C-alpha positions in Angstrom: -0.8 8.2 -11.5 0.9 6.8 -8.3 0.3 3.1 -8.2 3.8 1.5 -7.9 6.9 2.0 -5.7 9.7 2.8 -8.1 13.2 1.2 -7.5 14.6 4.8 -7.0 12.0 5.6 -4.4 12.7 2.3 -2.6 16.4 2.9 -2.6 16.0 6.4 -1.1 13.6 5.0 1.5 16.2 2.4 2.5 19.0 4.9 2.7 17.2 6.6 5.5 18.1 3.7 7.8 16.2 0.8 9.1 13.7 0.2 11.9 10.0 -0.1 12.2 7.8 1.8 9.8 4.1 2.5 9.4 2.6 3.1 5.9 -0.5 5.1 5.4 -2.1 4.3 2.0 -5.0 6.2 0.5 -6.5 4.9 -2.7 -9.1 5.9 -5.3 -10.8 3.1 -7.2 -11.6 3.0 -10.8 -15.3 3.1 -11.4 -16.8 -0.4 -10.9 -13.5 -1.8 -9.6 -14.6 -2.9 -6.1 -14.3 -6.6 -7.0 -10.8 -6.1 -8.4 -9.7 -4.3 -5.3 -11.2 -7.1 -3.1 -9.2 -9.7 -5.1 -6.1 -7.6 -4.8 -6.5 -7.4 -1.1 -7.0 -11.2 -0.9 -3.8 -11.8 -2.9 -1.7 -9.4 -0.9 -2.8 -10.3 2.6 -0.7 -13.5 2.9 2.3 -11.7 1.4 2.1 -9.0 4.1 2.1 -11.7 6.8 5.0 -13.5 5.1 7.1 -10.2 5.4 6.1 -9.5 9.0 3.6 -6.7 8.2 0.6 -6.1 10.3 -2.6 -4.4 9.0 -3.5 -1.9 11.7 -6.5 -0.4 10.0 -8.4 -0.6 6.7 -11.7 1.0 5.9 -13.7 3.0 3.5 -14.1 6.8 3.4 -17.1 8.3 5.2 -16.7 11.9 4.4 -14.1 14.7 4.2 -13.4 17.3 6.8 -10.3 19.1 5.5 -9.1 19.4 1.9 -10.7 18.8 -1.5 -9.1 15.5 -2.6 -11.3 12.4 -2.2 -10.2 8.9 -1.5 -12.2 5.7 -1.4 -10.2 3.6 1.1 -7.4 3.9 3.6 -5.1 1.3 5.0 -2.5 1.6 7.8 0.1 -1.1 7.9 3.0 -1.6 10.3 6.2 -3.2 9.1 8.9 -4.5 11.4 11.6 -2.7 9.4 12.2 -0.8 6.1 14.0 -3.9 4.9 10.8 -6.0 5.5 8.9 -3.6 3.3 11.6 -3.8 0.6 11.3 -7.5 0.8 7.6 -7.3 0.1 8.0 -4.9 -2.8 10.7 -7.1 -4.4 8.8 -10.4 -3.8 7.9 -12.0 -7.1 4.5 -12.9 -5.8 3.8 -9.3 -4.9 5.1 -8.1 -8.3 2.6 -10.6 -9.8 -0.3 -8.6 -8.1 0.6 -5.5 -10.2 -2.1 -6.1 -12.9 -4.8 -6.5 -10.2 -3.6 -3.3 -8.5 -3.7 -1.4 -11.8 -7.1 -2.9 -12.7 -8.5 -1.7 -9.3 -6.9 1.7 -8.6 -7.2 5.0 -10.3 -4.8 6.7 -8.0 -3.1 6.3 -4.6 -0.7 7.9 -2.2 1.6 6.1 0.2 3.3 7.9 3.1 5.8 6.3 5.5 6.0 7.3 9.1 8.2 6.1 12.0 6.1 4.7 14.9 
């Protein structure tokens, strides 16, 4: 189950250099966890802003055209740098949202792209 960025993954990510980065996050909710996901989003939004991140898109799935893996929500977030993302991940207030994330999500994938 992929719900947390591990320290090793973060270090490998940072070793690739710095500069702007866009994250694409696909998540699958636990049954009945819509409220927990809403609360998680409300808790994380000010932390994203604090670290210079900008939510580009967030929305719910409306169908599948290719593949056989289903996801409930997608979010695309732009960070000014890889360092800014690392700052968020290491922020004690973000770490404190982990129980909410685990309550809400069954699974997720997170891909990083350069803009």
